[in-house]
N, C-alpha and C positions, 0 to 999 in steps of 0.2 A: 557175433549173431547177426543175421540177416534181417533187415528192416523193410517192410513194404514201401514202396516210394509214396504211397498216398498217405503215410503216417509221418513223414518228415515235416510238413508244415505245423502239425499239431505238437510235435516234440520240440520243435524250435520256438514255438510260442510259449510252451511252458518253461524253456530254459530263459527266454527273455523275461517272463513273469517273475522268476526267482532273481534274476540279475536287477531288474528295476526295484523290486520290492526291498532289496538290501543295500542298494547303492547309494539312495538318498541324493540323487543327482540335483544340481543346482537349478532353482526355478528361473524361468526367463519368458520372454514372449514366445510365440509359436516357433518351435525349432524342430527340424527333422534330424535323426541320428539313423542313417542307413547302415545296413549290415554289409561289411565287405564283400563284394562279388555279387550282391543282390541287385535286383532290377529296381532302380529308383522311382520308376513309374508305379510300383506297387506299394510305396510308402503311404501310410495313412494320412489322409487330409480331412480337416473338420468342416463338417456341414453346419454344425452349431457349436458355438464355444460359450463358456459361462461368461456372465456379464455382472459388472458391479450392481450391488443391490443393498437395500436398507431393511433393517428388521424394525417393524413397527409394533410398539408395545411388546407383546409375547409371542407374536406369530412367528413361526419358523419360516425360512426363505428356501426356495427350491433352485437348485443348480442343475443345468442340463447340458450335456456333451453328445455329440454325434459325429461319428468319423467313418470314412469308407477309404479303401478297404480296411478292415479292423477285425481283429480276432479277439483282443482284450482291451478294455478301457478301465482305468482305476482313476480315482480323485486323490489328490494330495493337497492338504491344508495345512499351512503355517509349517512346512517341512515334514509333516508326518502323513504316513498313508492312511486313508480312510479305510476302516475295516470293510471286507467283502460283503458282509451280511447287511451293511447299511446302503449297499447300492442296489438300485432297481434297474434291470438290464432288460432291453429288448433288442433281439437279433432279427435281422431281415437280409434280404439279397436284392441288389439293385436289378432291376428288370432289363435294363439296357445293356450293362456290362456284365452282369452275373457275379459281380464281386461282392463279398460279404460286408455288410454294414452293421453298426451296432450304436444304439442310444443308452446313454446310463444317465440316472437321476439320483441326486442325494438331496436331504433335508439338512439344514444348518440351524441349530437352535440358538436362542439368546444366551443360554448358560455356556455354550461352547465358545461364544465371541467374548463373554465376560471374563473368562478366565485368563485371557491375555490382554485384558483391557488396561491401557496406560503403558504396556510394554512395547507393543508394536501393533500395526494394523493387521487384521485378521483377514487371511486371503486363501483362495483354493485355485487349483488348476488341474486339469485332467491330462492323462498320458495315454495315447492310444498306440498300439503295435500290430504290425503284420509280419508275415514271413520276411519282408524286405527291411524291417527296422521299426523304430519309434518315432512319435512325433508329440511334443507338448503343446498344449493350448496357451493362450493368454492367461494371465492372472485375473481373477475377479475378486474385487475387495468386498467384504461384507461388513458393513458398519451399523451400529445401533443408532437408530434415528430418535431425536427429542427436541424438544423446543421448551426452554425454560419460561418460567412464568413472568419474571420481572424484566421491563425494558432496562437497558443501560442508561439511556436517556430518553425522557419523555418531553413532549412540547409543553411549553408554557404559555399562559395567557398573555396577550398583548393589546395595548392600545396605540394605534398608529394614525397619523393625519392622512388625509386623502392624498393619493399618489406617491405615498412614502412605500419604499420596499419592505417586504415582509419575509423573514426567514424563520421557519419552525422546524428546530432540529429534532431528529428520532434516530436513536440507535437501538435497534431491535434486540430482543433476548438472544443470547447464545442459542445456537441449535445446529443439529446436523440432519439434513443438509442445511446450509445457511437460508435463513428465513428470506422470502421475498417481502417487500414492502409496498402497501399501497396506502392512500390517504383517503379519508372520508370527510366531506364538508356537508354537516348537518345530515349525516348518515347517507349521503349520495357519493358514489365513487367520483374522485377527482380524475379527470382524463385530460393530461397535458395535450394529447393530439387534437382535442376539440377546443382548447382555450389556449392560444399562444401567449397569455399574460402569466401563465403558470408553468413551472417545469420542477422535476424531481431531480436532486443531485445524485452523484454516485454514492454519497455518503447518506442517502435516504432522507435528506433534509427537503422540505417543501419550500419553494421560493416563489413569492408573487412578486412580479417586477415592479408594478405600480398598483398600490391599493385602491379598489373601487368600494363604493358603499355597498355593492352587492357581494363584497369579500367579507363583510360581517357575518361571522357565523361560528359554530362550534367545529373544530377540526380534531380528528382522531387519527393516529397512526395505527395501522393494522400490519402485523406480522404474521406470516403463514408459511408452513411447509406441509411436508406429507403427514406430520404426526398431529399438529394443532394449529389454532387460529388464535393469536392473542391480540387485544385491544389496549392501547394506551389510555391514560386519562385524557379526558377530552380538554382542549385548549380553547378558551373563549378569545376570539379576535375581533376587536371593535375598531372599525374605521371611522374616526370622527372628523368632523367638518368644523373649522372655526369659523365664527361669523365675520362678515365684512360689510362695511357701510355702503350704501347705494350713494349715488352723487347728491349733492345738496340741491334742493329745490331753489327756485328763484326767490329773491327777497319779496316780501310782501309790501304792500303799499304803507306809507308813513302814516302811523296812528295819532291820536289826539295826545298820547303821552310821550310823543316825539321819538318812538323806537319803532323799529321793524324787525321782522324775523324771517328765518328760513329753517327748513327741517331736512331730515334724512332718515332712512330706515335700514335696520341691520338685516339685509335681505339679499346681499349680493356677494357670497351666498348667505342664506340664513343658517345659524349653528344646527348642527345634526349630531346625533348620537353622543352626547355630552361635550361637544366642542365648545369653546370659550365664546361668551357673548362678546359683542363689539364694544371696545373701551372708547369712552368719551361720551359727549352728550349728543342727543338726537335733535335738540333745538339750540338754535343760535340766535341771539338778539343783540341789537346795538342801536346806538342813537342815530337818528337821521336829521338832515336838515331840510325844511319845507317851509314854504310861506305859511301853511296851515298851522305850524307850530310857533310862529313868531306873533304873539298877541300878548296883551296885557290884562290884568284882573281889573277892567273897569266896570264890568256889569255886577248885578246882585247875585248871579249864579256863581261867579268866581269867588266872591267873598264866602259864600255858603260852603263851596267846596274846600277852601283853606280852613275854615272854622271846623269842618268835620274831620279833617286831617290831623288837626292839633288835639280834638277830643280823643281820637283813637290812639295818639301817642301817649296821652296822659294814662289812659286806661292800661296800656301795655306796661308802662312803668309801675304803676300800682301793682299789677299782678307780678312783676319781677319781684318787688319788694316782699309780697306775701310768701313766695316761694323760698327766698332767703330765709326767712324767719322760721318757715317749717323745717327747713333744712338744718338749721342751728338747734332747733329743739330735738330733732332726732339724734343729732350728734351727742347732745347732752344726755339723751336716754340711753345710748350705747355706753358712754362712760359710767353712768350710774349703774348699768347691768353688770359691768366688769367689776366695779367698787363693791357691789353688794354681794359678789360671789364669794363663798367661803374659800376659794381656791387660794386668795392672796393671804388669808389669815390662818388656815388649817393646814398648810402644806400643799395638798392637793385632794381634789374631790370631784373627779371628771363626771360622775354620774348625778351628784347631788346639787349641781349647779342651779342657779335660778334660770328658769326657762326665759328665753328671749321674748321681749315684748312683741305684741302683735304687729305693731308699727315699726319694728325694728329690724330690717332685712339684712343688716350688715354683719350679724354676729354668725359665724359658721358653726352651728349647732344644730341637733336634732333632740326631740324630746326623748328623755330616757325611758328605757323599757323595764318596768319595775319587776318583770319576771326574770331578768338576767341574773346570773350569779354574781354575788358581791361578798367581798371578804372584809369584815370590820376588825379593826385592831385598837386598843385602848393604850393611851399614854404617849410618851415622847418618841421621837424618831431614832433614838439611840438608846442602848441598853444602860441601865444603871450599874454603877461600879462600887463596890465597897472599899472603904480605906480612903486614904487622901486622894484628892482629885489631882491627877498629873495635869500639868500645864504645858503648853507648847510656847516657846520663846522665839520671837522673831524680832529683830531690831526695828524693821520697818514694815512688818506685816500687817495684813488687813484682812478681816473676815466679814463676809456679808452678814447682815443680821440675821440671828438664829431664828428658826420657825417656832412658832408656838406650839403648846401641847394640845391635846384634846383628842377626839375621834377622827380617824382617817378612814374614808371608804374608797376601796380600789374596785374599779369596773373591770371585770376579767374578761368581758366580750367574747364568750364562747361562740363559736360559729353557729348561727341559727338562720332561720329564714329570714330574719330582719336585715341580713346582710344584702340581700338582693334589693329591698326597699331602699337600703342606705345609698346604694350606688346609684340607683336611678334618680334619687332626689338630689344626690350631691353633683352628679355630673350634668352639665349643661352643653357640653359638645358632643357631637355624634362620635368623635374618635373614642371616647372614654365610655360610651354606652355599649361597646363590644365587649366589656368585662364578662368573665364566664359566670354563669349562674350558679354553677356548683360551689358549695361552701367550703368543701375540704381544702381547696387550693386558695383560699382568701381569708384575710383576718383584717380587723380594723379596731380602732379605739379613739377615745378623745383625749386630748392632751393640752397642756398649757406650757408656761414657761420652765417648769420643772423637768421637762422631757419624758422619755419613756423608751419603750421597745416593742416592736411587732415581729412576730415570728410565724411562719408557716411550718407547723410541726413536721419533722422527718423529711425536710427538703433541704436544709442548710441554707435557707433564705431567711434574712432577717433585716429590719430597718431599725438602726439606733438613732434615737432623736436626742441629743445631748442637751443638757441644761442651758437655757438661754437661747437655743436654736429658734424658738417660737417667741416672737416679741411679747413682752409683758403686757397684759391686758387683753391679748388674743387668746382664743379658745379654737382649736382646729380639730376636726374629725378626719383622720389619716387612715387610709387603706393600703394594703400590700396584697398584691395578687399574682400568682403563678398561671402563665398562658400555656396552652398546648400549641405547639409549633404549627400544627395544621389550622389552628384558629387565627393566627397572625401571619399575615403574608411578609415575610422579611426576605428582600431580594439579596441574593448573593451572586457575586460576580467572579469569574475566573476560578481560581484555586481557594476561594474563601470557604470557610466553614463555620458552622455555629458550634461554639465551645461551651456555652453556658445556657441555662434557661432563660426564656424571656419573661421579664419581671416588671410589673407595674406599681408604682407608689404614687399617691396622690392624696387630695386633688391637685391637678397642675395649677401653676400660677399663684400659689400661696406665698406669702412673704416670709422667708427665713433668713435669720441674722447669722447663723451659724451653718456650717455644712452638716447635714446628716450622713450616715454612713450605711450604704446598701451593701450586704454581704450576700454573696452567692457562689455556688460551686462552679468549677469549670473542669473540662476533661482533656485539656491541652498539657503537653510535656513542655514547661516553659524554657525556651532556649533562645536567647536573642539572635543567634545566627540562623536559626531555622524558621522563625516565625515573625511575621508582622501582626501585631495585635491591635485591635482597634475597639473602642466602646462605642456603640451605636445607640441612638436615641431616636424615638419617633415623634415627630412633630404633631400638632394638633391637626394639620392637614392630612396626616397619615404617611408622609414621606419619611424615609429614614435618613438620618445624617450621622457622619462621623464626628463626634464631639470630642473624641480624645485618642491620640496615637500614642499607645504606651512606649515610653522610652524617650518621648520627645515632648513630655509634659513642661508647661511653663508655669511658674508659681502664680501667675495672674489668672490662669484658666479657672473656669467655674466649675472643672471637674479634674479630680485626681484619683489614682488607682494604686492601691498596694496589692501587688500580684503574689501569691504564695503557691505552692505546689499544687494544691487541689482547691483553692479558693480565691476569690479576689473581693476586695473592700473598696468600694467606690465613694468617694467624697463628692458630694453635690449639693448645691444650694437651690437646685431646681428639680421638683418632682416630676416623673415622667415614666415613659416605658424605656427599658434599657436591655440590651444584650451584648455579649462579649463575642466577637467575631475575630477569627485568625485567617491569615493568608499564608500559606507554606512558600517560604524562600528557597526551600531545597527538598530533596526526598528524604532528608533526616528528620523532618517534622513529623511528629507522631501524635496521635490521639489515644487516650486510654479508653479501652473498652471493657466493660465489665460482662463477663460470661456467666450465665445462670443456667442451671439444668433443673427442669421442674417435670414432674410425672404425677398422674392422679394418686390422691390419697386413698381411694378405693376403686379396685379394678373389679368390675362385674362382668365383663365380657373377656374373651380371648384376646382381643386387640388391646395392646398397651402402648401409650404414646409418650415418647420423651421429647419435650420442647426444649431447644437451646436458644436462648436469648442473647443477643449481642447489642448492648445498649451502651450509652455514655456513662463513664464512670462519675456520675454525680448522685446525690441522695435523691433529688426529685425524681429522676428517671427510674431509680430503684424502687421508690415508692408507688409509683404508678404500675410497674409490673407486679410488685408483691399485691397490690390491691386487685389486679385483674386475675392474678392466679387464685386468689381467695375465692373470687366469684366462680372461676372454673373449677374450683375443688381440687387445686394442685398443691404440691408440697415440693420443697426443695430436696435434691437427692444427692447433692455434691457441694463442697464448699466452693463459693464464688472464686473465679479467677480473673486476673487483668491481663489483657493482650494489648500490645502497643501497635497500633494500626498506622501503617506509613503512607504518605502522600506519594504513592507509586503507580496509581492507576491499575493495581492488581486487585482482583477480587477476594473476598473472603470464602473459604471453602470449608465444608463440615462433613465429617464421615464417621461411620460406626463400624467397629471391627470386633473380631473374636467373640461374636454370637454363637452360644453353643447350640449347634443345629439339632441336637437330640431334644432340646427343650423349648427353643425358640426359632422362630422364622422371621427373617427381615423382609419387609415389603418394599424396600428401597430398590427401584428399578435401575440405577445407575450407581457408579462407585462412590459419588460424592454429590452433595448439594452445594449451592453457590449463592452468596448474596453479593450483588453487583458492587463494585467500588463507590460508585457515585451515590447509591443509597445510603451508605455509611458515612461517606466523607461530608456529604451535604449537611448532615446533622439534623434535619427537620422531620425525619420519619420516626414515629415511635413504634415500639414493640417489634422491632425487626427480629426474626427468629425462623429456625427451621424446625420441623417435626420429623422425628423418626419413629416409624410405626412397626412395632413387633408383634408378633402373633404367637401365643402360647400353644404348644402342641397339646397340652392337656390342661384342663381347668384347675387341677391341682398344683400346677407348676407355680412356685412362688419365689424362688431364687433367681436372681439375674445378675449375670457377671458379664461385662463387655467393656470396650473401650470407646471413647467419642474423642475424635481429634477436631480441632478448630484451628486454622491456620490461613494466614495471608500468603499467597503465592510470592515466593522470593522475600518473605518477611517472618514476622514472629509467629509462634504458634503455642498452643497449650493442648495437653492431653488429660482426659478425665478417666480414671479408673472406677468404674461402677461395679460394686459388689454389695448387694443388700437383698433384703427380703420385701418384696413389694406389698405384703399384707400387714407386716408388724414393723418394719423399720422406720422410725422417725427421728433418727438422731440428728439430722440436719434442720428439722423444722423450726427450731428456735434461734438458728442463726440470723434470721431476718425478721425477727419479732420487731414491730414497730413500736418504739417507745416515745413518749412525749418529750420534747426538748424544753427543758427549763420550765416545765409547768404550763401555765395558760398561755394562749397565743398573744396576748396583749398585757404588757406590764407598764404601769403609769407611776411616774415620780421615782422616788428613791429606790423603791423595790426592784426597778429595772436595772439597777447598777451594782456591780461588786463593791465598788469603792464608795464608802459612805459619803454623803454630800459634804459635810463639814471638812472632812479630811481631804477630800478633793480640792476645797477651796484652800485649805492650807498649803498643799503640794504646789497648786498654781501660783499662790502668792509668793511663794518661797523661791520657785524655780524660774519664773518668767524674767525677772530682772537679770541682766548679764551679770556675770561673776568672773572676776580675773582669775580665780583659783580654779575655774572650769567647773564649779559646783552649780550648774545651771541646766536648762532644758537640753542643751545640745549633748551634754555628756549622758543624760538619761536617754536621749534617743539612741546614742550609741551602745550603751548597755542593753537596750532592748532590740538591738539589730535594726534600728530604723533610720540610721545615719544617711542612707541614700536619699531620703526625703527632707533633708535639712532646709533646703530653700523653699520648699512648699510650707513647712511648719513656720518658718521665719516671716512668711507673707501674712500671716494671720496675727489678729489682735493679741491672742494668747496662744503661743507655740505649745505651752505644756498642756493646755486643754485639749488640743488636737492629738498630742501623744497619748494622753488618757483615754480619750475617746476610742482612738484605734485599738488600744489595749483591751477596753471593753468590749468592743465588737468582735475581737479575735478571741477572748477567753471566757465569754460568758456561756454557759452558767457555771462551768468547771474551773475558772481562772483561780490561780493560787496567789492570794494578796501576800503571802509571806515572800515570794520571790520579787513581787514589785517592791515590797519593803526593803529587801536585801539590795535591790538596785538603787533605790534612794539613798540608803545608808552608805553605799559605796561613793555618794557625791559628797560625803562628809556632813550629811543632814541626819539628825537624831531620829532614826525611824521610829523609836518608841514614842517620841512626841508627835511625829506626823501622824501615826496611825492610831492614836488615842485621843478621845474628845471626852472633856470633863462634863460632869452633870450639870455644872453651872452654864457651860456653853450650849447645852441642849436647851 
C-alpha cells in the first residue's frame, strides 16, 4: 500500500511512542537516541527541563518540559509512565526555524510521593522524540519538605568571667531541606560580619572569642527552612567581673594610740553581674614609732584615762558572767522540756508533746495542728497471748527496758496546706526554700528516737528512720519531697543521664547517730560493664557533688547504696537533696522506658487523639502522667509496655498503621513521628509524648482497629494492637488506678516497722556477737543475699541492725516475716523464741 510522503513523520512518531511506552528504558541524564540513518540535527533538545522541587504541606508541585523539535513529550516517574490524560500539552512552531516545539506540564501530589516514602526517592524525567530519535531530560527529585519541632540540642545558660570564651551549641531539628540556623541576642540578629568577636561554626554553635560585659544577654537559636521557623529555648549568658583591690593608700600619721593606718577599695575593677567581692580587709593598721607616742602617765589626765579603762573592763566582765548564767538556765529548760515529754514514758507521741518554751529556741518543733487526723490505740505495744508465756533464752542476751503501757497517739500528717508553712518556717537557707508548694509530692512528720517512716504515695519514694537514728532527747520534724526536674537545675556532662527522681529529705544539718535509708526508683538496667553510676548530692550553695561512686564504696563513707533491678536504697547520715546519675560506658547501656497509650474517655467530635507517652520506668513518672491524663479526661487504651532505650544516639520513632480508611482518616502528614535521642537520654524532660490525630468518617463510627509502633532506630521496639470501642470500652482503665502505699504518708514509732521493736532487739542482741559456728549476722546477710555489703555492715556499731533496717526498707508494707524467721532459724537460732514476746516483757 502506498503512503503519501507527508504522512511518514507522523507514522514514525506513532511507532516511537509505542516503543517508548513499552520499553521501560533506563533513566539517566539528558541522553539522545537517534534513529539509524536519520538527521542528528533534528533530534529534540530541551529548552526547559524539570528541576528538583519540594512539596510544602499538601500543595502539589508543577514539573515543566519544553523541547524542539518535538512531536511527542511524555513524563516518566519512578520508572512508570505518567498517564496521557495527566499531561497538559502546548504545541507551537519556532518562528525562525519553522521546527515544531512542544511544552508539557504535570502536577505531582503529596500522596504520590508518600507511596514510595522510605523505599527510594521520588523522581521524574521527560522523554521527547522527533522523526530523528528520542532525547531524555535530567531527573528531577521531588521531596516532601518538613521541619520537626524539637531541637536535637538546645543552648544552655552559662555564667562566664570577663574575657573568657563562650560556646553555645545548637543542633537544629531534623528537616528537609536541612534547616538554616541563625542566632538572636535579645531578639536582635547576631551578624558575625559586623562583630569579629563572634562567629558561627559549621555545626551551628555560636562562639564568642572573648566575653565582654555587653555579651550578657538571652541567646536564642533559630532554625528555618521553606516549611517553618523554629526557636530554641533562650539561654541566659551572664558575663561577670570579679572584684579586685585598688592600690593601698599612703600610711596615715601616727596617732595618740601609737598606730597608723592605710586603706584600699574594691574598685579596680568593681564586681559586676554577680562577680566575687574582693577578699581581705580594706583597712590595715599597725603600730608606729614616734616621739609623740613616748610619754609617761605623769599628769592627772593620764590617771583618769587609765581609771576609765579599768572601769570599762570590769563592766564587760560582769556582762559576760550574766550571759553565761542565762545560757545555763536555757539549757536546763531544754532538758526539762524533753524530760517532761510523754515520748520517753509512753513509747511515742509526736503530736501530744509539750510545746517548747518561748525562751527555748533549740528544740526543732512546731505547734501541733489540732485539726490533723490522729489515731488513738489503747493498751500495750504487743498483743496479749493466751496460755503460758513463751520465753526467749539467751546466755548473754540483753534487752532494752520495755516500754510502758497506756494510750499512744500517732500523728498521720496527711498533706494539707500546713506543709507549706512548715517548710518555710523550718528552712533558713535559700537553697531549701525552693521546695515545691504542691503537697501531693511532699510529706513530713515529727520523730524521736523510736524512728519512723515517710512515704510519698505511688512514687516508690520513702525515708526509713531506724530506731536510735535520732539521739535520745531530740525531736525532729523531717520532710520528704519529690522535685520536678525542670524545677531543679541538675548539670549533666557528656553521656550522663538522670536515672532516678530528684528527692529532698531534711532539714539538712540535723544530727543523726545512725544512717537513715532513702528509697527511690531508677530506670537503668544495672550492668557493671555498661554503666558508671554515681549518687549526686546538692550542697547548700546549690552546686552538685558526687558523694558516691557505686561499686567503689568504702566502708568509712558517709553514704552507701544497695542497687536493685528497679530501686536503690541509700544509707546516709546527712539529709539533703539526692539523685542517681549514670554515665554510659558502652552502647549496651540501656534505660527502661514505659510506653503508655491514652485517648479521650468521651469523644464528642470527629477528631480522636491517641497520645503515646515515653517516660522513665519509675513510679513517680507514672504517677505524674496518670494525674495529667485525669485532668485531660484521658483513659488508658492498652497495657503499658517497656522499651529498652540504648545510648546509641539514635532517635525514637513512632508510627501508626493499618487504620481502616473506610472508617477513619489519619492526619499524620509523614510516615512517622520522632523524639530526639537527647531529649530522652538527658532524662530531665517530663511528659515526652507524640499525638496521632485520627478523624472519623461518620459520627456513628465507634470501633477502632489499628497498630502503633514505637522503636529506636537500630534498637528495641514495641508494637501495640489497638482494637476497641471508643465509646464503651474501659477494660484498661483500672490498670493504673493509684492506690495508697502502706496507708498514711507518715508513720511514727513501732507502727512504721514490720518487725516488732522487742523482737528486733532480741535478734540484734543474739546475732551481733561473732559466733564460731557461723550463727551470726554474716550468715544472715548471706541468706538475705546481702553478702556483698559485709564490709559496710561490719563498719557499723550494730551490723545486724543495718541488715534489719535494709530489710524493712525493701519489704514494707508487704514484707513476709515468716521468710525472715526462716532465715534466722537457718542460723541455728530458735525462730519461735525470737519472734514471740511474752506478756511480761510487754
